[in-house]
C-alpha positions as CSV (number, residue, x, y, z in Angstrom):
1,M,-5.4,-0.6,7.2
2,T,-2.8,-0.8,4.4
3,V,-4.0,0.0,0.8
4,K,-2.5,-2.1,-2.0
5,I,-1.5,-0.1,-5.0
6,E,-0.3,-1.8,-8.2
7,V,1.4,-0.1,-11.1
8,L,1.1,-2.2,-14.2
9,G,3.6,-1.9,-16.9
10,V,6.5,-3.5,-18.6
11,G,9.2,-1.1,-17.4
12,C,8.8,1.7,-19.9
13,A,9.6,5.3,-19.0
14,N,5.9,6.1,-18.5
15,C,5.5,3.1,-16.2
16,K,8.4,4.3,-14.1
17,K,7.0,7.8,-14.0
18,L,3.6,6.5,-12.8
19,F,5.4,4.4,-10.1
20,H,7.3,7.6,-9.0
21,N,4.1,9.6,-8.9
22,V,2.4,7.0,-6.8
23,E,5.2,7.0,-4.3
24,T,5.2,10.8,-4.1
25,A,1.3,10.8,-3.6
26,V,1.6,8.2,-0.8
27,R,4.4,10.0,0.9
28,E,2.6,13.4,0.7
29,L,-0.6,11.8,2.1
30,G,1.2,10.0,4.8
31,L,-0.6,6.9,3.7
32,S,0.2,3.3,4.8
33,A,0.4,1.6,1.4
34,E,2.0,-1.5,-0.3
35,I,3.2,-0.4,-3.7
36,V,3.9,-3.2,-6.2
37,K,5.1,-3.2,-9.8
38,V,3.4,-5.8,-12.0
39,E,5.2,-6.5,-15.1
40,D,4.0,-10.0,-16.1
41,I,1.7,-9.6,-19.2
42,A,-0.6,-12.3,-18.1
43,D,-1.2,-10.7,-14.7
44,I,-1.6,-7.3,-16.3
45,V,-4.3,-8.6,-18.8
46,G,-5.9,-10.5,-15.9
47,K,-6.4,-7.2,-14.1
48,G,-8.3,-5.7,-17.1
49,A,-5.7,-3.4,-18.3
50,L,-5.6,-3.1,-22.0
51,A,-3.4,0.1,-22.2
52,L,-0.3,0.8,-20.1
53,P,0.8,2.1,-17.8
54,A,-2.1,1.4,-15.5
55,L,-3.0,2.0,-11.8
56,V,-4.9,-0.6,-9.7
57,V,-6.0,0.3,-6.2
58,D,-7.3,-2.5,-4.0
59,D,-8.0,-4.6,-7.0
60,E,-9.9,-1.9,-8.8
61,L,-8.5,-0.6,-12.1
62,R,-8.4,3.3,-11.7
63,V,-6.2,4.6,-14.5
64,A,-5.1,3.0,-17.8
65,G,-3.1,4.2,-20.8
66,R,-1.6,7.3,-19.3
67,V,0.7,8.7,-16.5
68,A,-1.7,10.0,-13.7
69,P,-0.2,13.2,-12.2
70,V,0.4,13.2,-8.4
71,E,-2.6,15.3,-7.6
72,E,-5.0,12.9,-9.5
73,I,-3.4,10.0,-7.6
74,K,-4.0,11.8,-4.2
75,R,-7.6,12.3,-5.1
76,I,-8.0,8.6,-5.9
77,L,-6.3,7.6,-2.6
78,K,-8.1,10.3,-0.4
79,D,-10.7,7.7,0.9
80,Y,-7.9,5.7,2.4
81,V,-6.5,8.5,4.5
82,H,-7.6,8.5,8.1
């Protein structure tokens, strides 16, 4: 099973940092994941994110308005590790 992870943002430094942290967490967990950048404002709003950057895991908004550290992202993703 591959988990879908979306990083919502318009390309700012914090959005890039969150994307990097997600890549690091996925690599450290050895997780099979599809990591996608979502930069279209309509798509971002449609996912319920009112503050950026934001993190969506399998269509569930998990973090909004801040850069989650790698360890927090790993805790969010731990249920997907087999």
